N, C-alpha and C positions, 0 to 999 in steps of 0.2 A: 130331539135335543137330549132327552134322558138316555137314549140308546147310544148316542155319541159319547156321552160322559162315561157310560159303562164300558164302552170299548177302550176309551183312553185309560180308564182305571185298570183294566185287565192288562194293558200293555205295560203299565208302570209296575205291576206286581206279577210278573211272569214267574211261574213255578220253576224252581231250580232242582236239579237232580240231587238227591240225597247221597252223599258220599261219606260213608262211615268207614274209616280205616283205609287200608290199601286195597286196590282192586285185585281180585284173584288172577293168577296167571291164566293165559289162554289155553284152551284144549289144543293139543298138537296132533294133527292128523297127517300121517305119512302115506302117500299114495305110491305103492311099490308094484312093479310088474315089468315084464319084458318089453322090448321095443315094439311099438306099433299096436298096443292094445287099447289106447285111449286114455292114458293117465292125464295128459295135458287137457284133453277135451273134458274130462270129468271135473278138473279144477276150474276150467273156464266156465263151465255150466254152473258150478256151485257159486262162483263169484258173481255171475250174472243174476242168479236167483236171489242172493242176499243183498246185493248192492245196486242192481238194475244198471250196471255199467259193464262193458265188455273190456277184456284185456287182450293184448296181443301176444305177450310172452309170459311164460310161467317160470321165470328164473328166480331162484331164491325163495325164502319163505314168504307167504302171502297171508297177512292177518286181516280177517274180516270181522265186523261186529254183527253178531246174529241175535242180539237181545240187549236189554238194558244192562245186564250184568254178565253177559256171556260173549267171549271173543273166541274165535277159532283160527288157528294158524295151519295153513295147508302147505305141504312140502312134497315135491315130486322127487322120488328116489328111483334111479334106474336099477334094474335087477342084474347086477354084475357080480359074479362070484369068480374072482381070480386069485 
């Protein structure tokens, strides 16, 4: 009975994240290289490592949360010099 009361008390007073001020901007990581070297594969593996979810396409910037106060934005850039 005491254990059930303790569990109920913990649910009522769940700790909240402390947010002082604005969040810092995410780190921006550009993956650059010629066609066929594995840029998309690298981004997919990083997303799978941090989020335990797989993605099908790597279009546009992808922001992942890698810690309580750290976000990382991954962006794939083709190596085109024209």
